[in-house]
N, C-alpha and C positions, 0 to 999 in steps of 0.2 A: 538436448534441450537444456537450457540454463535459465534460472530465475534470478533476477536482481530485485531484492526487496528494499524498499525505502520506507523506514518506520520512524516514528517520532520519539521513541524512547527505548532505553535499554531493557525494560521489562518485556516489550514486544519482541525484541531480539532474542531474549532468553526463551520465550515461549516458542518462537518459530524454530529455534535451534533444536527443540525437542519434537515439535509437531511435524515439521516439513519432512524429515526423513521417514516418518511413519506414513505419510500421505503419498508422496511421489514415488515413482518406480525407480528401478535400478537404472543407472546411466544418466540420471538427471542431477545436475549440479545446481547449487544456489549460493548466493552471497547476500548478506544483510548489511545494509548501510543505515546506521543509526544517527538521528539528528538530536538536537538538544531541545526537544519539545515540538509541539505543533507549529508555533510561530516560526521557528527555525526551518522546519521542513517546508512550510508553505512559502517562506521567503526564498529559499534556495531551489525549490522545485523547478521553476522555469529554466534557470541556467543548467541545472542537472539534466533535464530532459533534452534541451537543445544540444548538450554535449553528447548524450547517448545517440541522438539522431545521426551524428556524423560518422559513427562507426558500428552501430548496432547490428550484429549478425541476425540473419533471418530466423534462427532457432532460439533466440533469446526473448524473454518476456520481462517487462518491468512491472512489478507489483507495488502499488502505493497503498500502504495500510495506515489509516489514520483514525483516531478516536473521534466520534461525533461530538462528545462533550455536550456543551449547551447549544451548539449550532443546529440549525434546521437541516435535516438530512439532504433534501433536494438541492438546497443552496450550496452546501459544501460539495456535494457530488458534481454539480454543474461547474463549480470553480475548478475542481480537479480536471474535469473533462475539457474545460476551456484552456487550461494551461497546457495540456497535452496537445490539443488542436493547434495552439499557437506555436508549439515546438515542431509542428508538422509530423506528429506521431499519431497512429490510429489506435483508438481505445477499443476495448471489447464492446462497449456500448455502441460506439459509432459503426463498428464492423457488422452489427446486426446479424450475428450467427456465423459469419465468415471467420474461419480460424486464422486468418492473416491479420491479426492485431498485434500491437507492440506493447500496449500499456493496459493494465488491469487495475482500476481504481476501486478500492474497497474501504468501507467505513465499518469500524467496530462500534456498534450502536450502544452497547453498555461498556463501561470501563473494562479494560483488559483484565484488571485485577479481579473483577467479578467472576470471570471464567474460572479462576482458581479457588476463590472463596465460596462461590455459589450462592451468595446472599446479596442480590442486587439491591434490595431495600437498605441493608446495612451500609453498603458502599455509598449509596445515594445520600443517606443520612450523614455519613462521615464527611462527605464533601459538600 
């Protein structure tokens, strides 16, 4: 099994480089692709997913991790689901419990930095 992470910033990459090896089992590989912020990730996601569709092995999963920021959760999740569907890839949500999905879309509800600092109110005040 291999995971391809698509993340919006370097801080997410740094966190995943620490967390993923602690979570996944032996024999699982991963690669993290960092974009220059949420707008860059959302702009490039359709082409990136269409490119994956052309050669994606059965045992690979694409994980899109994006901060919610000020967007409405369901609206952002539906946008990610739509982009994957238009690329003709199956998301975990669309697979409805079937393990044969290709894309896992996940929203970080609080800022990633809040995970490290632990004070969500302070982060919200600062931004």
